[in-house]
Residue, then its C-alpha position, 0 to 999 in steps of 0.5 A: m186730125e180732130s175737127k173742132n166745132i167752132d161757132i161761125l159769127l154772122c153779121h146781123k145786118c148782111n148775114n155774112a160770116i165774120p172770120h176769126g182775125n177780123q174786126y167787127f162791131s158788137i153791142n152787148k148786154t152785160l151784168e157788172f159789179r162795180s166797186y172801189n179798191e181802196e188799196e189800189k185807189e181805183e175803180e174795179i168792174e167785174v163782169i158777171e154775165a155778158n151776151d151779144v145783142i148785135n154783131l156787125c161786120k166792119t162794113c155794116g158797122s161803119y154805117f151804125n152811129i150813136e144817133v141810131l143807138d140813141t133812137i133805139l134806146k129812146y124806144l126801149p121798153i123799161p119796166g114801169q115806164e111802158n108809156r114813155n115817149 
């Protein structure tokens, strides 16, 4: 039997493995293309590129809340706005 090379997903907080078949939290950076389908009368979003930024096991991720994300985004540098507080 052949052994497949499968990447092990690790929690970025506790460094524990997140096995297949388990729930986890993920924050991703995606490049998307947004359009409107006139025929179907609905918005369509095509994902061009997606990268994991943070993966958290269910235990660590349950402590992560929107206020923490808001704080992180507040201090995220944006080109041309380096002096933003």
